[in-house]
N, C-alpha and C positions, 0 to 999 in steps of 0.2 A: 258776797264781797269778793271782788276779783283783784288780787294783788299778789306781789311776790312774797311778802313776809308780813304776818299779822302778829300783833302783840296780844298778851293776855289770852293765849290760845287755851281752849279746853275741848274735851271730846265732844263731837257734835251729837245732838239728840237723835233719836231714832228716825225722826221725821225731817231731819235736816236735808237741805238741798246739796247734793253732791256735785262734783265736777262733771260726772257723766250726764247729770240732768241738765247742765248748762249747754251741752252739745245737742244741737237739733237732731231729733230722731228722723231718719229718712227711711223711706221704704227701700228694702234691700234691692228690689228689682230696679228701682229708679237710680239708686246709688251705683249699681253695677251696669246700668244701661249705657252702652257706648254708642253714642250717635255716630253714624258713619256718613261722612260727606265725601263725595267724589266729584271734583278734587277736594282735598282737605282744606279746612279753613285757613291754616297758616299759609297756604299757597294761593288761595282764591278769594280772600276777603280782606279789605282794607278798613281798619277802624278809624273813624273820624269823630273826635270828642269836641263838642262845642263848649267853649269856656264861659259863654254867657256875656251879658252886658256889664254895665258899671256896677251892678250889685247894689243899687240904691236901697232896696228893701232890707239888705243885710248890713247897711251902714250903721255904726262906724267900724264893724268888723272888716269891711272891705276898703277902709280908708287907705291902707298901704299894701293891700294884697288883692289878687284876683279872687273871685268867688270860689273857684275850685281849690284854691290854696288855703281856705279857712280850715283850722284844725278841727278834728272830729274824734270822738271816742278815746281821748287821753293820748293815744300814740300816733294817730293817723291824720290825713288830710282828705277833704272831700274827693279830690281827683283820684285817690287810691281806689275808690269803689269801681268806677267804670274801667280803669286800667286793669285792676285785678280780675274783674269779670271777663275782660278780653283775654287775658293770659290764661285763665282757667278754662276758657272756651277755645283754646288753641289758636287764638288770633294774636299774632306777634308783630304785625305792622300797624302802628298806631300813630296818628297825628292828633295834636291838641291845638285847637284854634282859639286864640285869645287876643284882646287888644287893650285891656285895662290892667295896670299894675302887675305885669307879668313877671317881674324879676324874681320874686320868691317862688312862684310856681315853676319857673324855668329851673331854678336852683334845686328845688325839691325833686323834680322829674329826672334831672341829670344825675343826682346822687342816688335816687332810688332805683332807676331803671336804665342807667347809662351803660352798664356792662352788657355783654352779649346775652340777649334773650331769644335769639333765633336759632339756637343749636349750633352745631359745628360749622354750618354754612355762614353763620354770622349775618343772617338776613333780617333778624328782628330789630325793632327800634321803637322808642317812644320819643317823639320829637315835637317841640312847640313851634307853631307857626303863628307869628304875630301879625296883626293887621299892618299893611304897608301901602304906601302910595306908589303908583307906577305911571308911566306915560299913557298906558291904556286905561287905567282907572285911578283917578286922583283921590277917590273917596275911601274913608274907613269902612269897616263892615257896617252894613245897614240893617242886617238881620241874619237869621240862621242860614237861609238859602243864599243870600248874597255872600256870606263868609265862605261857603263852600264853592260858590261860583268863582270867586276871586282866586282860588287855588286849584281850579279844575285842571289847569295846564300841568300841575304837578301830579295830581291824583291820577290823571289818565295815563301817565307814564307807567303806572304799575299794572302788570299783567294779571288782573284779578277779574272775577265775575261780578262781585257785589261790593257796594259801599255800605258799611254799617254806620249809621249816624246816631250818636249818643249825646246825652247832656252831661255836663261836668258837675252838676249840683243835685244829683238824686242819690238816695240811699236805698239800696236793694241788692239782691243777689239773683243773678239770672244766667242760665246756660244759653249763650248766644248761638251755639251750634244747633240746638233744637229750633231756635228761632229761624235760622238760615235754612235748615232742613225743611221747615214748613213752607218757607218762601219758594224753595225749589219744587217741592212736591205739588204745590198748587199752581205752578207756572205763573207766579205773580210778577208784575212789574215793580210794585212797591208793596211791602208788608209793614203794617203799623202795629206796634205792641200796644195792647189795650187792656184795661182792667175795669171791672164793675165799679160803679161810683154812686154814692148817695146824693140826694138832691142838695144838701147843704154845701157840699164842695164842688158840685158839678159845674157851677158857673165859672170856675177858675180854669177849666180845661176845654180842649177841643173835644166835642162829642160826635158820635157816629151812629149810624144805623147800618145793619148788615143783613144780608139775605141768608137763606138756609145753608149756603156753602161758605159763609164767613166773608163774603165779598162786601166791601163797603159801598153802599149805594147812596149815602147822604152824609155830609160832614158839615158841622157848624162850630166855629171857633168861639168859645166862651159865650154861649148864648144866655139870654136873660128873659124873664117874663114869659110871654106866650111862645117865643121861639124855643125857650128851654123846655117847656111842657111838650112841645111838638117833637122833641128828641127823645122822649121817654119810650123805652122798649121793654119787651119781655125778656129779661136776662136769663131765663131758664134755658134759652138757646145756647148759652155759654156753659151750661152744666150746673148752674146754681140751683139749689133747692127752692121751694116756693117761698120760704120765710126770707132767705137772703135775697132772692129776686125782688121781693116786695120792698126790702130795705134799700136795695141798690138797683134802681130801675134805669140807670144810664150806663152807656159804654164810653169810657173816656180814653183819649189818646195819652200815652205816657211820654210822647215826644221822642220816641225811639223808633228808628226806621231802618229797613233794609231796602236799598234801591239796587236793581240790576244796573250794572255800570252803563250800558248803552242808553238805558232809559233816563238815567240821571243826566248824562251829557245832552241828550235831546231836549229834556224838559227845561233845563237851566239856560241853555244856549239858544234854542230855536223857538220853543213853544211859550215859555214864560221868561224871557230875557230880562224883564223889569221886576219880576217878583222878588221880594226881599225875605219872605218868611215861608218856611215849610208848612207850618200848621194852618195858617190863615189863607195862604195863597197857592202854594204848589200842590199840596195834597188834595184840596177841594178841586183845583183846576184839573189835576190828572184824572180825578173821578169823573168830572164833567165831560172830558174828551174821550172817555171810554177806556182808559188804561185800567188794567186789572189791579185794583188796590185791595189787598186782603187784610183782615184783622187777625192778630195772633193773641190769644188770651193769656194773660199773666195774672195769677190769682194769689200771689204771695205778698209779703210786706213790701211796700214801696212808699217813699216819702220824697216830695219835692222840697229841698232845703232852700226855699227862696225867700223866706222871711225870718225875722228874729225869733218869732214864736215857734215856727216849725223847727228851726235850728236848735233851740233850747229843748223842746219836747223830744226831738229825735235823739239828742245826746243823753238826756236823763232817762229815755226809754231803755237804754242798754243796761240800766240798773234794776229793771223789773225782775221779780222772782215769782214763780220758779223759772219762767222763760222770758228773756228780754224780747222787745219788739224786733230788734235786729241783733243777731249773734255773730261775734267774731270768732266763735269756737267751732266752726265748721271745717273739719279736716279734709272734706272733699273739695271745698272751694274756699281756701284761705284768702284773707285780705293782706296784700303785700304793702310794704312801705319802705321808707328810707332806713337802712341799718345804721343805728347811731352808736352801737357798742357801749351802751350805758350800763352802770351797775344796777343790781336789784334795788328796789325801793327799801328804805330803812324806816321802820315804824317803831318808835320808842314810847312805851307806856301810853299809847293812844287808843281811843275808843272809836273804831271805824265800823259802820254798819251800812249795808245796802249801797255800797259805793264801788266805783272802779278807780283804781290807782295806776297811773302810768309808770313808765320806767324812770329810774334814777331819782325818785323823790326822797326827801328827808322830812319826816313827819314826827313832831315831838309833843307828847303829852297834851293832845288836843282832842276835840270831838268832831267827827265827820260823819254826816248822815245823808243818805240819798243824794250823792254828789258824784261828779266826775272830776278827777284831779289829774291834770295833764303832766307830761314828763318834766322832770327837773324841778317840780314844785317844792318849795321850802315853806313849811307851816310851823310856826313857833308855838311855845307853850301857852296853854290857856285859850287858844283860838277855837272858835265854833264855826263850822262850815255846814250849812244845811241847804238842800234843794238847789245846789249851785253847780256851775260849770267853771272850773279853773283851767285855763289853757296851758299853764305852765310857763316855762322859760326856754330861751334859745341857748343859754349858756349858764355856767356856774360862776359866781363871784368868789374870788379867793378871800382868805382872811385879811390879806393886805388891802384888797379892794374895799372890804367892809370897814376896816379901820380908817382908811382915808375918807370914806363917805361920812363916817361918824364925826370925824374932825371938822368936816365942812357942813355938818348938820343935815346930811343926806340920809336917805332911807334905802336899805338893801332890797334887792329883788325878793319877793315872797310876801307872806302874810305875817305880820308882826304879832307880838304877844298880846293875848286877851282881846284880840279883834274878833268881831262877830259879822259873818257874812251869810245872808239868807236870800234865797231866790234871786241869784245874781249870776251874771256872766262876767268873769274877770279875764281880760285879754292877756296875751303873752307879755312877759317881762314887766308885769305890773309891780309897783312898789307901794305896799300898804303897810303903814307903820303900826306902832303899838296902840291898843285901845281905840281902834277905828270901828265904827258901826256902819255897816252897809246893808240896809234892808228897807222895805217899803215903809214910808211914813205918811203923815197927813199932807204931804206936799201935793198941790194940785197936779193932775195928770195932763201935762202939756208936752210938746215936742222936745224942747230943750230947756233945762233948768240949770243955771250955774249956781252951785252951792260953795261959797267961799273959795273962789278960784285960786286964792293965794296959797291954799293947801295943795294945789296941784291936781285937782280932780274935778270932774263934773259928772252928773248922772243924767242919762237920757232915758226918757220913758217913751216907748214906741206906741203903746195902746193900753187901754185900761187893764186888760187881763194878760198883758205881756210881761215877761220877767224884766227886771232891771238890767241895764247894761252899765257896768261900772268901768270907766276908762281912766287909766292913770296916765298923765302926761308928764314927761320928765326931760 
């Protein structure tokens, strides 16, 4: 249980998980290893984070927000992951490219990273670049490569050696300085972050074959059937043992790239001026014309938060014990976010197990198990929350607000008395009244089911084994 204050406290048993056990153990040599780049990353690398498309696979969570602005892990947003990885890797010049519902993303970035992040020279920044029409290009972003191409005029003004291309919807922790160091040491034109992959998930990724020096010699974007089998390789070349190599016989691209600046300008303007996507067009094209495209092995936790199922599982994964899938307790590489100056969470006579509780929550005499409860959540007496993700609220309602709502027959933000929520995602600022039941029933699994819309809600089922999304409209 990760929280500011727990009720019904008792001395932990001898085999209890301690706070120290929640912190990932790192090899001392690795923790103290100071990668040396010359010139250093903050002077020589420009970070470019791609905000992604409309986020249709994450709908309705992306109905009013960009995909990177979707809440994560009680206190954070998805965009905090790549930005924090950059800052922890000494990269302080960062652009975020987006074109869909960017208002909340822009607001979060300005509040979280708007102050000086570049030291006394004030050279660091995190800036949103929205898609825009111009006399030279009247189109919106057509893909990842096209998005970067449309802002090349701005990027090339920076006196840097490399462009670091990142995705805004991945959950992982990575030292980009080591990534860039490998790029320079191999004298690569492009370096692609890669990870071993099993056959079940391989069809969703760009796959590659490499030679004994780690150079990519073949690239296939989301292959299937015989083309998939043709991309099978002996992954012991990556350092995997025989057992893991048999389980993961593919090398997948993470959609994370380092481009030498001159190479990027040449590829996007001269050699592939019509290419829209890095993974399916630019990278294979660069390989085919003889550019040195290297693979860089990453073998840690990594998840593409592109679907509702992946989003749900990644969030609930942080409640695992004794070690979560992804830990926010790494003192060597913390995850930063907007400072909200909220009070500690208040837990009154509640039974909370295997859960993560965000800042500023008020939890009264209820049961919460295997759930993530977002900041400012208010959960009333008798409620039961299980296997669920509550995103919390953007603000508190005053007692006067609640009284006025009650007079009009309205419902305050939060979870009402004796309500039961199981295996659900509750979006921000949801209003769930007393005695409401939210869990899987015998309702047929279809895309959209309206259940008594006069009550102000409907349930969307994305797929048979996907968690419910419970959206409140008010």
